[in-house]
C-alpha positions in Angstrom: 89.8 80.8 67.1 87.9 82.1 69.9 90.6 81.1 72.4 93.4 82.5 70.0 91.6 85.8 69.5 92.1 86.0 73.8 95.4 85.2 73.6 96.2 87.5 70.9 94.7 90.3 72.5 95.9 89.6 76.1 99.4 89.7 74.3 99.3 93.2 72.8 98.2 94.1 76.3 101.0 92.3 77.6 102.9 93.7 75.0 102.7 97.1 76.2 103.3 96.6 79.6 106.6 94.8 79.0 108.1 98.1 76.4 107.0 100.5 79.0 109.0 98.4 81.3 112.3 98.2 79.5 111.4 102.0 78.5 111.3 103.1 82.0 114.9 100.8 82.4 116.1 102.8 79.7 115.2 106.6 80.2 114.8 106.5 84.1 116.8 103.9 85.6 115.8 100.8 87.7 115.0 102.7 90.9 112.3 104.2 89.0 111.0 100.9 87.7 111.0 99.7 91.6 109.3 103.0 92.6 106.4 102.2 90.2 106.5 98.4 91.3 105.7 99.7 95.0 102.7 102.2 93.7 101.5 99.3 91.6 101.7 97.2 94.5 99.9 99.1 96.5 96.7 99.8 93.8 96.4 96.1 93.4 96.2 95.4 96.8 93.6 98.3 97.3 91.7 96.9 94.5 91.5 93.9 95.8 90.7 94.3 99.0 87.9 96.1 97.8 85.9 93.5 96.3 85.6 92.0 99.5 85.0 88.3 97.5 81.7 89.5 97.1 81.7 88.6 93.4 82.7 84.2 94.5 79.2 84.4 96.0 77.2 86.3 93.8 78.7 84.5 90.3 76.1 81.5 90.8 73.2 83.6 90.4 74.2 84.8 87.0 73.2 83.1 83.7 69.8 81.1 85.7 66.7 84.1 85.3 66.8 88.0 84.1 65.3 88.9 87.5 68.9 86.9 88.8 71.2 88.5 86.5 69.9 91.8 87.9 70.1 91.2 91.3 73.5 89.5 91.3 74.4 92.8 89.0 72.9 95.4 90.9 74.3 94.0 94.3 77.7 93.5 93.0 78.7 96.8 91.3 77.5 98.7 94.6 78.9 97.1 97.0 82.1 97.6 95.2 81.4 101.0 94.3 80.5 101.6 97.8 83.7 99.9 99.7 86.4 101.2 96.3 85.5 104.7 97.7 86.5 103.7 101.1 89.9 101.8 100.5 90.8 104.3 98.1 90.6 107.2 100.3 92.9 104.8 103.2 95.2 103.9 100.0 96.0 107.5 99.7 97.0 108.6 102.8 99.2 105.0 103.0 100.3 106.0 99.7 101.0 109.9 101.1 103.0 108.3 104.4 105.2 106.0 102.5 106.4 107.9 99.5 105.5 111.4 100.9 104.5 112.4 97.1 101.2 114.6 96.9 101.4 114.1 93.0 100.2 110.9 93.2 97.6 110.5 95.3 94.7 111.9 93.4 95.1 109.8 90.3 96.0 106.6 92.6 92.5 107.0 94.4 91.0 107.7 91.3 92.4 104.4 89.6 91.4 102.0 92.1 87.8 103.3 92.0 87.7 102.8 88.5 89.3 99.9 88.6 87.6 98.0 91.2 84.2 98.5 89.1 85.8 97.2 85.8 87.1 94.2 87.5 83.2 93.3 89.0 82.1 94.4 85.2 85.1 92.0 83.6 83.8 89.3 86.2 80.8 89.4 85.2 81.4 89.5 81.4 83.2 86.0 81.7 80.1 84.6 84.0 78.3 85.9 80.9 79.7 84.1 78.9 81.4 86.8 77.2 85.2 86.6 77.0 85.7 88.2 74.1 84.4 91.6 74.7 85.7 91.3 78.5 89.6 91.1 76.6 89.2 94.0 74.4 87.9 95.8 77.5 91.4 94.5 79.7 93.2 95.8 76.2 91.7 99.2 76.9 92.4 99.8 80.2 95.7 97.8 80.6 97.3 97.9 77.5 96.5 101.2 75.1 97.5 103.6 78.2 101.1 101.4 78.0 101.6 102.4 74.3 100.4 106.0 74.4 102.2 106.1 77.2 105.6 104.4 75.3 105.1 107.1 72.9 105.0 109.9 74.9 108.0 108.7 77.1 109.9 109.3 73.7 108.5 112.7 72.7 108.6 114.4 76.4 111.2 114.8 78.6 110.3 113.9 82.5 111.6 114.3 85.7 112.3 111.3 87.2 109.4 112.7 90.2 107.1 113.5 87.7 107.0 110.3 85.4 105.2 107.9 87.6 102.5 110.8 88.4 102.3 110.8 84.6 102.0 107.2 84.1 99.0 107.1 86.3 97.1 109.7 84.9 98.0 108.3 81.0 95.9 104.7 82.6 93.0 106.8 84.8 92.1 108.3 81.4 91.8 104.4 79.4 90.2 103.9 82.6 87.2 106.4 81.9 87.2 105.4 78.4 86.8 102.2 79.5 84.1 102.5 81.9 81.9 104.3 79.4 82.4 101.5 76.9 81.3 98.8 79.3 78.4 100.7 80.5 77.3 101.2 77.0 77.7 98.1 76.6 75.8 96.4 79.6 72.7 98.7 78.9 72.7 98.0 75.4 73.7 94.3 74.6 72.9 92.2 77.9 70.4 94.6 79.2 70.7 94.2 83.0 69.2 96.5 84.8 69.7 98.1 88.3 67.6 96.4 90.2 66.2 94.5 93.0 69.1 95.9 95.5 68.7 94.7 98.7 71.2 96.1 102.2 69.9 93.5 103.7 71.2 90.8 101.0 74.8 92.7 100.6 75.1 92.9 104.9 74.7 89.0 104.7 76.8 88.3 101.7 79.7 90.3 103.0 79.3 88.3 106.6 78.7 85.1 104.3 82.3 86.5 102.6 84.1 86.9 105.5 86.6 83.6 105.5 87.0 84.1 102.0 87.7 87.4 102.1 90.1 86.9 105.2 92.1 83.9 102.8 91.9 86.1 99.6 93.8 88.9 101.0 95.9 86.8 102.9 96.9 85.1 99.5 96.6 89.1 97.6 98.9 89.9 100.6 101.6 87.7 99.4 101.4 88.8 95.3 100.9 92.4 96.3 102.9 93.5 99.0 106.0 91.4 98.5 107.4 94.3 96.3 107.0 97.0 99.5 108.0 94.3 101.8 111.3 93.6 99.4 111.7 97.2 99.4 112.5 97.2 103.1 115.3 94.4 102.7 117.5 95.8 99.6 117.6 98.2 97.3 114.8 99.8 94.9 117.0 98.3 92.0 116.5 95.2 93.3 113.2 95.8 93.7 113.1 97.1 89.9 114.5 93.7 88.7 112.2 92.0 90.6 109.1 94.6 89.3 109.9 93.4 86.0 109.8 89.7 86.7 106.5 89.5 88.5 105.2 91.6 84.8 106.7 88.8 82.9 105.0 86.4 85.2 101.7 88.6 85.4 102.0 88.0 81.9 102.1 84.0 81.7 98.9 84.3 84.1 97.5 86.4 81.4 98.7 84.1 78.3 96.5 81.3 80.7 93.7 83.6 81.0 93.3 84.3 78.1 93.7 81.0 76.4 92.2 78.9 78.3 90.4 79.9 81.7 88.4 82.6 80.4 86.9 80.7 77.3 86.0 77.4 79.9 84.6 80.1 82.7 81.5 78.8 82.4 82.3 74.8 82.3 84.5 75.6 85.1 81.7 77.1 86.8 79.2 74.7 85.9 81.5 71.8 86.7 81.6 73.4 90.1 78.1 74.6 90.9 77.2 70.2 90.1 80.2 69.3 92.4 81.9 67.6 89.7 85.5 67.2 91.1 86.1 64.8 88.7 85.4 66.9 85.6 87.0 69.8 87.4 90.1 67.8 87.6 90.0 67.8 84.3 89.8 71.4 83.6 92.9 72.1 86.2 95.2 69.5 84.5 94.8 71.4 81.3 95.8 74.7 82.5 98.9 73.4 84.5 99.9 71.3 81.3 99.7 74.5 79.2 101.2 76.8 81.7 104.1 74.9 82.5 104.8 74.5 78.8 104.7 78.3 78.4 106.4 79.1 81.4 109.7 77.2 79.9 108.9 79.3 76.6 108.6 82.4 78.2 112.1 81.8 80.6 114.1 80.8 77.8 112.8 83.8 75.3 113.5 86.0 78.5 117.0 85.1 78.9 118.0 85.4 75.4 116.6 88.8 75.1 118.1 89.6 78.2 121.7 89.0 77.0 121.1 89.8 73.2 119.7 93.6 74.1 122.8 93.6 77.3 119.9 94.2 80.2 123.0 93.0 82.7 120.4 93.6 85.7 117.8 91.9 84.6 120.2 88.8 82.9 121.8 88.6 86.8 119.0 87.5 88.7 117.9 84.7 86.0 117.5 82.2 89.0 114.8 84.4 90.7 112.6 85.2 87.5 112.9 80.8 87.0 111.6 80.7 90.7 108.6 83.3 89.8 107.4 81.6 86.9 106.6 78.2 88.7 105.4 80.1 91.4 102.6 81.6 88.4 102.0 78.4 87.5 100.4 77.4 90.9 99.5 81.1 90.9 97.0 80.7 88.2 95.9 77.7 89.3 95.0 79.1 92.6 92.2 81.0 91.4 90.3 78.2 89.9 90.7 75.9 92.3 90.1 78.4 94.7 86.2 79.2 93.2 85.3 75.1 93.5 86.2 75.3 96.7 84.3 78.8 97.7 81.1 77.0 96.1 81.3 73.4 98.0 82.9 74.0 100.7 84.2 77.2 101.9 85.6 76.6 104.8 88.9 75.3 103.8 89.7 78.5 102.0 90.4 80.2 104.9 92.5 77.3 106.0 94.7 77.1 102.9 95.0 81.0 102.7 96.8 80.9 106.2 99.1 78.0 106.1 100.3 80.0 102.6 100.6 83.1 104.2 102.7 81.7 107.1 105.1 79.4 104.5 105.4 83.5 102.6 106.3 85.4 105.5 108.4 82.9 107.1 110.8 82.2 103.3 110.3 85.9 102.8 111.2 86.4 105.9 114.9 85.0 106.2 115.3 87.6 103.8 115.6 90.5 106.2 118.6 88.3 107.5 120.4 87.0 104.0 120.0 90.5 101.9 121.8 89.5 99.6 119.8 86.7 98.5 116.6 88.7 99.2 115.0 88.6 95.5 115.7 84.7 95.7 113.8 84.1 98.8 110.6 86.2 98.1 110.4 84.1 94.7 111.1 81.4 96.8 108.3 82.2 99.1 105.6 83.0 96.8 106.5 79.5 94.8 106.2 77.7 97.8 102.7 79.4 99.8 101.0 79.3 95.8 102.0 75.2 95.9 100.9 74.4 99.6 98.1 76.7 99.3 96.4 74.6 95.5 97.7 71.3 96.8 96.4 71.7 100.4 92.7 73.0 98.4 93.3 69.6 96.0 93.9 66.9 98.8 90.8 68.2 101.3 88.5 68.5 98.4 89.4 65.0 97.0 88.7 63.8 100.8 85.5 65.8 101.2 84.2 64.4 97.5 85.0 60.7 98.5 83.0 61.4 101.6 79.6 62.4 100.0 
């Protein structure tokens, strides 16, 4: 029942993004969706960089003692806030040079800062077994603003250059509200105190997370900068189609995360801590089975929707959608198996990241020469790289488990 509640919340959240994409397509065209996708990719990549994967090293300190909770909380939030300011500033400069649109710089910078902090709060809530609250806050920051924006798109007439700025500010308002709500919850319900902060420990963790961070940057580059890379190979309308497809893939990941992973995260974490590879693989099998069945259902539903409502641009590249959905299955699994590897043998993560990025660049790079198939090649690059990442970690961890 708890999982069902999470799935319903996530469906509502993702439904808002889906409707927003359709309205943007209808009122402003596929090219505007492409520009929006590029900006979101830059923001998402910046958010990921700012975390430096320190949470993967701190997560084991939660649920041990109150002092340990406060230690992990204080260091995780402080580090994330400091790094988010630096990364947000650099992202603002890049956005200005890439699009030369001053109006979107300010909301983008503040969005990165708030999203980094809210991302860390979300992870802490999952580690503490508070999946329902985590999903509610996720809806406020990622779903509510989409519905508000959809309503305003019907009521207001905006220029093509202004609609992206408007959407970013709507997102920022809901982020601020989410931030106030989550701070209140942490203070009143979890009783986590901002104590036991240690600069030395932060430096140590930053150094320790180096290999994990570099590997994660490689993986995040694959799934965040794909739209930016694609924009150099083809038109903004094709980037718009690809952006819509990636949103459907994200919906699949969101459903699995809400319905399976978030409610089993503590069990997955415990099996990782105990190096119980057998139990861990059982959780992975459950994730794969539910992901595959969900991906086929989403694909068929999407194709029928495109056909019935005559979204010709989205229907014409349907093979690319199928490939992306398969890639989304392995992308979902990669986050889980990476957590196990980080706790038990984090050196493997860097090797897996290097191999995955190399494969992605080789396959996607062909799109620069074979531009008619650039969308398919980009999708194939993601699918193959994510599968290879998971397969490499699985085989090496299995070998490591037999050895010890």
